[in-house]
C-alpha positions as CSV (number, residue, x, y, z in Angstrom):
1,M,-33.3,-17.1,0.8
2,K,-30.9,-19.5,2.6
3,R,-27.9,-17.4,1.5
4,K,-29.7,-14.2,2.7
5,L,-30.3,-15.8,6.1
6,I,-26.6,-16.8,6.4
7,L,-25.5,-13.3,5.5
8,I,-27.8,-11.8,8.1
9,L,-26.6,-14.1,10.8
10,L,-22.9,-13.6,10.0
11,I,-23.3,-9.8,9.9
12,A,-25.2,-9.9,13.2
13,C,-22.3,-11.7,14.8
14,L,-20.0,-9.0,13.5
15,A,-22.2,-6.2,14.9
16,M,-22.1,-7.9,18.3
17,V,-18.3,-8.2,18.2
18,F,-17.7,-4.6,17.3
19,S,-20.5,-2.9,19.2
20,A,-18.3,-2.5,22.3
21,C,-15.8,-0.4,20.2
22,G,-18.3,2.1,19.0
23,S,-18.2,3.9,15.7
24,D,-16.3,7.1,16.7
25,D,-13.2,5.3,17.9
26,A,-13.1,3.0,14.9
27,G,-12.0,5.9,12.6
28,Q,-14.0,4.7,9.7
29,P,-17.7,5.2,9.1
30,Q,-19.5,2.5,11.0
31,N,-20.9,-0.1,8.6
32,T,-24.6,-0.7,9.2
33,G,-24.3,-4.4,8.4
34,D,-27.3,-4.2,6.1
35,P,-27.0,-7.1,3.7
36,D,-28.8,-5.1,1.0
37,N,-25.9,-2.6,0.9
38,I,-22.9,-3.3,-1.3
39,Q,-20.0,-4.5,1.0
40,I,-16.5,-3.7,-0.2
41,V,-13.4,-4.8,1.7
42,A,-9.9,-3.4,0.9
43,T,-6.9,-4.8,2.7
44,I,-4.7,-1.6,2.6
45,F,-5.2,2.1,2.7
46,P,-4.4,3.0,-1.0
47,E,-7.1,0.6,-2.1
48,Y,-9.6,1.9,0.4
49,D,-9.0,5.5,-0.6
50,W,-9.2,4.7,-4.3
51,V,-12.6,3.1,-3.7
52,Q,-13.8,6.1,-1.8
53,N,-12.9,8.4,-4.7
54,I,-14.6,6.1,-7.3
55,L,-17.7,6.0,-5.2
56,G,-17.7,9.8,-4.8
57,D,-21.1,10.7,-3.2
58,N,-21.8,7.0,-3.0
59,P,-25.3,6.8,-4.5
60,A,-25.7,3.1,-3.6
61,K,-24.6,3.7,0.0
62,A,-21.8,1.1,-0.4
63,E,-20.1,0.2,2.8
64,V,-16.3,0.1,2.6
65,T,-14.0,-1.6,5.2
66,L,-10.3,-1.0,5.6
67,L,-9.0,-4.3,6.9
68,L,-5.5,-3.1,7.9
69,D,-6.6,-0.1,9.9
70,S,-4.5,-0.3,13.1
71,G,-1.1,0.5,11.6
72,V,-0.1,-3.2,11.3
73,D,2.3,-3.7,8.4
74,L,1.0,-5.6,5.3
75,H,3.9,-8.0,5.7
76,S,3.1,-9.1,9.2
77,F,-0.7,-8.9,9.1
78,Q,-2.7,-12.0,10.1
79,P,-6.5,-11.8,9.7
80,T,-8.8,-12.4,12.7
81,S,-12.0,-14.4,12.6
82,E,-13.9,-11.1,12.4
83,D,-11.8,-10.1,9.3
84,M,-12.5,-13.5,7.7
85,M,-16.3,-13.0,8.3
86,K,-16.1,-9.5,6.6
87,I,-14.5,-11.1,3.6
88,A,-16.9,-14.0,3.6
89,T,-19.9,-11.7,3.3
90,C,-18.5,-9.0,1.0
91,D,-19.4,-8.3,-2.6
92,L,-15.9,-7.0,-3.6
93,F,-12.6,-7.8,-2.0
94,I,-9.4,-6.0,-3.0
95,Y,-6.0,-7.2,-2.1
96,V,-2.4,-6.9,-3.2
97,G,-1.8,-10.6,-4.0
98,G,1.9,-11.1,-3.1
99,E,3.6,-13.3,-0.6
100,S,2.0,-11.4,2.3
101,D,-1.4,-12.3,1.1
102,R,-1.1,-16.1,1.2
103,W,-4.0,-16.2,3.7
104,V,-6.4,-14.7,1.1
105,E,-7.1,-18.0,-0.8
106,D,-8.5,-19.6,2.4
107,A,-10.5,-16.4,3.2
108,L,-12.2,-16.4,-0.2
109,S,-12.9,-20.1,-0.1
110,E,-15.1,-19.5,2.9
111,S,-17.2,-16.9,1.1
112,V,-21.0,-17.3,1.4
113,N,-21.5,-14.9,-1.5
114,E,-21.4,-16.9,-4.7
115,N,-21.2,-13.6,-6.6
116,V,-18.2,-12.1,-4.7
117,R,-15.7,-10.4,-6.9
118,S,-12.0,-10.1,-6.0
119,I,-9.3,-7.9,-7.4
120,N,-5.7,-9.1,-7.1
121,L,-3.5,-6.0,-7.8
122,L,-0.5,-7.9,-8.9
123,Q,-2.6,-9.9,-11.3
124,I,-4.1,-6.7,-12.8
125,L,-0.5,-5.4,-13.4
126,G,0.5,-8.7,-15.0
127,D,3.9,-8.3,-16.8
128,Q,4.2,-4.8,-15.3
129,A,4.7,-6.2,-11.8
130,K,8.3,-6.2,-10.8
131,E,10.4,-8.9,-9.1
132,E,11.8,-8.2,-5.7
133,E,15.5,-7.3,-6.2
134,V,18.6,-7.3,-4.1
135,I,21.1,-4.8,-5.3
136,E,24.7,-4.0,-4.3
137,G,25.2,-3.3,-0.6
138,M,21.7,-4.5,0.3
139,E,21.2,-7.2,3.0
140,A,19.2,-10.1,1.5
141,E,16.7,-11.9,3.8
142,E,17.7,-15.4,4.7
143,E,15.5,-18.0,3.0
144,S,13.7,-20.5,5.2
145,D,14.0,-24.2,4.5
146,E,10.4,-24.1,3.1
147,A,11.4,-21.5,0.5
148,G,13.2,-24.0,-1.6
149,D,9.9,-25.3,-2.9
150,E,8.5,-21.9,-4.0
151,E,7.4,-21.5,-7.6
152,G,8.8,-18.5,-9.4
153,P,10.3,-15.3,-8.1
154,E,8.9,-13.2,-5.4
155,L,7.1,-10.1,-6.7
156,D,7.5,-6.6,-5.2
157,E,4.2,-6.0,-3.5
158,H,4.4,-2.2,-3.2
159,V,2.5,-1.5,-6.5
160,W,0.6,1.4,-5.1
161,L,3.7,3.6,-5.0
162,S,3.4,4.3,-8.7
163,L,0.9,6.8,-9.9
164,Q,0.7,5.1,-13.2
165,N,-0.1,1.8,-11.5
166,A,-2.7,3.6,-9.4
167,S,-4.5,4.8,-12.5
168,L,-4.6,1.4,-14.0
169,L,-5.7,-0.3,-10.8
170,C,-8.4,2.3,-10.2
171,G,-9.8,1.4,-13.6
172,A,-10.1,-2.3,-12.6
173,I,-11.8,-1.3,-9.3
174,E,-14.3,1.0,-11.1
175,E,-15.2,-1.7,-13.5
176,A,-15.9,-4.2,-10.7
177,I,-18.0,-1.7,-8.8
178,A,-20.0,-0.8,-11.9
179,E,-20.7,-4.5,-12.5
180,I,-22.0,-4.8,-9.0
181,D,-24.1,-1.6,-9.3
182,P,-24.9,-1.0,-13.0
183,D,-27.6,1.6,-12.2
184,N,-24.8,4.0,-11.1
185,A,-22.1,2.9,-13.6
186,S,-22.0,6.3,-15.3
187,V,-21.4,8.0,-11.9
188,Y,-18.5,5.8,-11.1
189,E,-17.1,6.2,-14.6
190,G,-17.2,10.0,-14.2
191,N,-15.6,9.8,-10.8
192,L,-12.8,7.6,-12.2
193,K,-12.0,10.0,-15.0
194,D,-11.8,12.9,-12.6
195,Y,-9.5,10.9,-10.2
196,Q,-7.3,9.6,-13.0
197,A,-6.9,13.2,-14.2
198,Q,-5.6,14.2,-10.7
199,L,-3.2,11.2,-10.7
200,K,-1.9,12.2,-14.1
201,E,-1.3,15.8,-13.0
202,L,0.7,14.6,-10.0
203,D,2.6,12.2,-12.2
204,H,3.6,15.2,-14.5
205,Q,4.8,17.1,-11.4
206,Y,7.0,14.1,-10.4
207,K,8.4,14.0,-13.9
208,D,9.2,17.8,-13.8
209,V,11.0,17.4,-10.5
210,T,13.0,14.3,-11.4
211,D,13.8,15.6,-14.9
212,L,15.4,18.8,-13.5
213,A,17.0,17.1,-10.5
214,K,20.7,17.6,-9.9
215,V,20.9,14.3,-8.0
216,K,19.5,11.1,-9.5
217,T,20.2,8.7,-6.6
218,L,18.4,8.0,-3.4
219,L,20.0,6.3,-0.4
220,F,17.7,4.6,2.1
221,A,19.1,3.6,5.5
222,D,16.0,1.5,5.8
223,R,13.7,-0.9,3.9
224,F,13.1,0.2,0.3
225,P,9.5,-0.1,-0.9
226,F,9.8,2.6,-3.6
227,R,11.2,0.7,-6.5
228,Y,8.1,1.2,-8.7
229,L,8.4,4.9,-8.1
230,T,12.2,5.2,-8.8
231,D,12.0,3.0,-11.9
232,E,9.1,5.2,-13.2
233,Y,11.2,8.4,-13.0
234,G,14.6,7.0,-13.9
235,L,16.2,7.3,-10.4
236,D,18.8,5.0,-8.9
237,Y,18.9,3.9,-5.3
238,Y,20.8,2.1,-2.6
239,A,19.2,0.7,0.5
240,A,19.9,-1.4,3.6
241,F,17.0,-3.9,3.0
242,T,14.4,-4.9,0.5
243,G,10.9,-3.5,0.8
244,C,9.5,-6.6,2.3
245,S,12.4,-7.3,4.7
246,A,11.7,-7.8,8.4
247,E,15.2,-6.8,9.4
248,S,15.6,-3.8,11.7
249,E,19.4,-3.8,12.4
250,A,22.0,-3.4,9.7
251,S,25.4,-5.1,9.7
252,F,28.7,-3.2,9.9
253,E,29.3,-4.0,6.3
254,T,26.0,-2.5,5.2
255,I,26.6,0.7,7.2
256,Q,30.1,1.1,5.8
257,F,28.8,0.5,2.2
258,L,26.0,3.1,2.5
259,A,28.3,5.7,4.2
260,K,30.9,5.2,1.4
261,K,28.2,5.7,-1.3
262,M,27.1,8.9,0.4
263,D,30.7,10.2,0.3
264,E,31.2,9.1,-3.3
265,L,28.0,10.6,-4.6
266,G,28.1,13.7,-2.4
267,L,24.5,13.0,-1.1
268,S,23.1,15.6,1.3
269,C,20.2,13.4,2.5
270,V,19.7,10.0,4.0
271,M,16.2,8.5,3.4
272,T,14.0,6.5,5.7
273,I,10.3,5.4,5.5
274,E,7.6,6.5,7.9
275,N,7.8,5.6,11.6
276,S,11.5,4.8,11.4
277,D,13.5,5.2,14.6
278,Q,16.3,6.6,12.4
279,K,19.0,4.7,14.2
280,I,20.5,3.2,11.0
281,A,20.3,6.5,9.3
282,Q,22.1,8.2,12.2
283,T,24.8,5.6,12.2
284,V,25.3,5.9,8.5
285,I,25.7,9.7,8.9
286,R,28.2,9.3,11.7
287,T,30.2,7.0,9.4
288,T,30.4,9.5,6.5
289,K,33.1,12.1,6.2
290,A,30.8,15.1,6.3
291,K,28.6,13.8,9.2
292,D,26.0,16.6,8.5
293,Q,23.5,15.0,6.2
294,K,19.7,15.5,6.7
295,I,17.4,12.6,7.4
296,L,14.2,12.7,5.3
297,A,11.3,10.3,5.4
298,M,9.0,9.2,2.6
299,N,5.6,7.7,3.4
300,S,5.1,4.2,1.9
301,M,1.5,4.1,3.3
302,Q,2.1,0.7,4.9
303,A,1.0,1.8,8.3
304,V,-1.9,4.1,7.8
305,T,-4.4,3.8,10.7
306,A,-8.1,4.3,11.1
307,G,-7.2,7.5,13.0
308,D,-5.3,8.8,9.9
309,V,-8.3,8.1,7.8
310,Q,-10.6,9.9,10.2
311,A,-8.2,12.8,10.1
312,G,-8.5,13.1,6.3
313,A,-5.5,11.2,5.0
314,S,-5.6,10.6,1.3
315,Y,-3.5,8.8,-1.3
316,L,-3.0,11.9,-3.4
317,D,-2.0,14.1,-0.4
318,I,0.5,11.5,0.8
319,M,2.0,11.1,-2.7
320,G,2.1,14.9,-2.9
321,N,4.0,15.1,0.4
322,N,6.4,12.5,-0.9
323,L,7.1,14.6,-3.9
324,T,8.0,17.5,-1.6
325,V,10.5,15.3,0.2
326,L,11.8,13.9,-3.0
327,K,12.5,17.3,-4.4
328,E,14.6,18.2,-1.4
329,A,16.5,14.9,-1.5
330,L,17.4,15.4,-5.2
331,Q,18.8,18.9,-4.9
């Protein structure tokens, strides 16, 4: 009874905080704050969309919150007190689990739900998780003085950019939801199988495109969060920065290296990620001999907003669009 009262009080506080914003502007369905409804919090868009597909028609009326819904990048996100309250009262919390999620341990320690379940995507992947790598020509981030005490290598957090990873991670999410709501477990299992079939079909399309590609190398004049994807389909890459880098300006040496690689490999496209100002890509092109390469953008889903969700954005659609871009880049 005491726990129930705490939950009601906390959720009432949240309702007061967000009432001024209104449900239509939020982009997501407005949560009712009913403590009897299953509360699921996902940090990033792919997790959120996977949950929605597993819930399907949502027989238990579970309420799903996308925490990073304003286009803030995973690597620079800092939770507000309202975010912490959402996590404290939820039944299932899903997060990536890398360096960017150091704040999660504190958030979970404040939970008032003794039965809360959490899913750490990197933990689910286990040995399949990849270390962040710095390859030839790439600018490495400068380590802070505090970094010397870190245990072990930094893992590449962009696990959702692999369709095979997505299938595995969805399985873990479905299992947790079914444990919370066993009455509808068979519904969630069926939804999972249908969604995994769609992931597998798109995976086959990626394999067909990459197997037949004339070019096997991508060059990103930007951050590079697509290592899980390129490794999966046997592609090579060069890039200005690692996927988690906060850098926005490339050195003269990096520009020269990337331009030279474009000339050597005869690449017709320079790649960026979504929302790039394309300045580095344009400078690389001007430094090549041909100076006529296209700039193509792949979407890493690191800045999906509530407005995008409201407009119907989906993980499968974005990965399908990425395949269209990839096909052009590999011609």
